[in-house]
C-alpha positions, -999 to +999 in steps of 0.1 A: -417-242+048-454-252+043-464-288+040-495-310+041-493-330+073-514-361+084-531-359+117-556-388+116-586-400+096-598-373+073-576-348+091-548-333+070-535-298+076-512-273+059-486-265+085-452-247+089-425-273+093-387-272+092-371-273+057-354-306+048-316-309+052-290-330+034-283-362+053-261-381+028-238-374-001-263-391-024-291-367-014-306-338-033-330-311-021-358-301-045-379-269-046-414-283-055-430-268-087-460-291-087-473-319-066-505-340-068-529-360-046-529-396-056-557-421-052-535-441-029-531-410-007-568-414+000-560-447+018-539-426+042-567-400+044-592-428+053-568-441+080-565-476+066-527-477+062-510-485+095-479-468+111-488-433+101-477-407+127-492-373+135-473-346+115-461-369+087-457-350+055-477-365+027-472-368-011-454-390-035-462-374-068-440-343-073-415-326-095-394-295-091-361-278-093-328-290-077-316-264-052-289-285-034-271-316-045-247-340-028-211-346-039-220-382-049-247-371-073-229-365-106-260-365-128-277-334-113-268-298-107-285-268-092-313-255-114-322-288-131-359-295-134-367-331-125-394-356-119-389-381-091-402-417-089-424-423-059-405-455-050-369-449-037-342-471-052-305-476-043-296-487-078-271-513-066-291-543-052-302-574-071-337-559-076-325-525-088-300-541-112-329-561-127-352-530-131-375-540-102-368-508-083-400-509-062-386-540-045-352-523-036-335-541-008-317-510+006-340-480+006-364-488+034-348-480+068-378-497+085-375-529+066-379-550+097-414-536+102-425-545+067-409-579+070-431-587+100-462-580+079-452-593+045-422-615+050-400-592+029-397-555+025-402-535-007-385-502-014-390-470+006-418-447-005-421-410-003-448-398+022-464-432+027-462-444+063-434-457+084-438-493+071-422-479+039-395-458+055-412-428+071-398-405+044-412-370+042-434-366+011-435-339-016-468-321-008-446-294+005-424-265-007-392-285-005-383-322-002-352-343+004-346-369-023-323-398-012-303-418-038-307-388-061-280-403-084-305-430-092-341-416-091-346-381-105-349-376-143-342-342-159-371-329-180-364-310-213-377-275-217-401-287-244-421-306-218-442-285-193-444-292-156-480-305-160-470-329-187-441-342-167-457-345-133-474-378-137-443-396-148-437-399-111-464-424-105-498-427-122-487-427-159-461-455-153-485-473-130-513-473-157-487-483-183-472-511-163-507-524-155-514-526-192-480-540-201-485-568-175-515-579-196-492-590-224-516-574-248-518-589-283-535-574-314-573-579-311-573-583-273-601-569-251-591-554-218-615-546-190-605-521-164-622-517-130-619-480-118-619-449-140-598-429-116-564-415-125-546-448-128-576-463-147-575-434-171-538-440-179-544-477-181-570-471-208-547-450-229-517-474-223-537-505-233-547-488-265-511-476-272-500-512-267-524-526-292-557-535-275-586-535-299-612-527-272-610-514-236-641-516-214-641-496-182-662-502-151-672-474-127-702-455-115-691-418-115-704-400-146-674-376-149-649-405-148-669-425-173-671-395-196-633-391-195-629-428-201-650-425-233-630-396-245-599-418-241-614-444-264-630-468-239-664-484-238-680-479-203-701-499-179-719-483-149-718-510-122-750-496-107-769-505-139-767-543-138-745-573-133-710-565-144-699-600-151-729-608-172-726-575-192-689-583-199-698-617-212-724-602-235-698-577-248-673-604-255-694-630-272-695-651-240-658-655-237-648-627-213-621-601-215-586-613-224-572-593-195-587-576-165-571-547-146-580-539-110-572-502-108-593-498-076-576-517-049-583-521-012-613-497-008-635-510-036-672-498-037-702-518-046-738-527-037-737-565-042-738-589-013-701-595-012-694-557-013-717-552+017-700-581+034-666-564+029-678-531+043-691-548+074-659-569+080-636-539+074-656-517+098-652-544+125-615-546+117-620-583+107-607-576+072-581-551+061-591-547+024-623-547+003-615-569-027-650-566-044-636-553-077-609-580-078-634-607-073-654-594-102-623-593-124-615-629-116-651-640-123-652-620-156-618-628-171-617-654-199-600-688-194-562-685-196-564-647-192-545-623-171-554-603-140-533-572-136-534-554-102-521-518-099-546-510-072-530-509-037-538-537-013-525-535+022-531-568+039-556-597+042-586-602+019-615-625+025-637-647+003-609-647-024-621-670-053-588-688-057-606-719-069-621-699-098-587-685-107-571-720-106-599-736-127-596-709-153-558-710-155-555-673-148-521-654-146-517-627-119-493-598-123-492-571-096-471-549-074-458-514-068-447-498-101-410-500-111-412-463-121-375-460-129-378-485-158-405-465-175-393-429-171-374-424-203-397-445-226-428-427-214-411-393-216-403-402-252-440-408-259-449-374-243-422-357-264-435-373-296-471-361-288-485-397-285-500-387-251-504-355-231-506-367-194-521-334-183-555-345-197-563-361-163-562-328-143-596-315-132-586-293-103-557-269-098-551-254-064-525-239-043-506-259-016-525-237+010-557-254-002-543-289+005-570-299+030-597-287+006-580-306-022-581-339-002-618-335+007-627-326-029-608-356-043-624-378-017-659-367-027-651-377-063-680-357-078-664-342-109-629-345-095-604-369-111-570-353-103-560-325-080-527-307-087-512-284-061-487-256-067-467-244-036 
């Protein structure tokens, strides 16, 4: 079969690889209908996530048709059209039983590696390094889905592939980011990053009752899409973001701030340049420029929600500011399983059409081009690939 394989920094290739095989009675094999390139895939593309190996198959946003199913998977049959959460969950451990499936105790076969870095291991992830299990991803024609009795959700005929696809990651991720803000009527939410997750966070915050959403970015196409979604926009190249947010909130600051950027934040301020230099010299693993701004801007007693991926150690973290302001932090990989049915219901009711975010449709054979196009960002917000 064909698959997009990682070979190093900015080197991904479409290659012929062996088709996946069933390894467990709880497995299923999917024929991929659609797959997408995620913003977090760009961290792999940039070579900043450790333990990647040449030939690793990428991709954690995918949906397709069940072509083979294990004897211990009673909920699926051949021909079912399903979406699959990007985090892999056993369904039985303490965390799965409490709907914290991204923290599953049993789905990462390389848990000891993660424990050395983080103290504990989260769940396994599709196509996202050997720290998180070394599982083959879904930017391919076929994929093996472990714990298929827990993860995949059948999609009704009334919902198209493109509407269903983003239930795998970015729609639940944006929604959980907004939900973590504990939004109350009249709240103002500021969002750093108008990429795919930021776009869903905008719409989710408004669905959850925010009165205003303000988005910070500097890419015109992304700011335009944010405005169409109901947000006010700030271009961070056009002045001090923290000052502008104070002006827009009568001096108080946003009630909640969402960092939808993560470890490779861009910027032109002194601290952003400092981050670039330290990361280039491998003295810092992440660039937390957007997070620093969010902490500075958030009102006293507010909430910082972090859906953007961070991989390791950040420098010049303003913990004293956060402490003095009494801020609450909510963050982590998305517990996708918790949100699948509720968000599918919103799609079925017509409250949101997740396909709005797609700007580029390509074939799987164009995978390398898709990565470079998405990385360039100019006019590209979401790339969807069809095998």
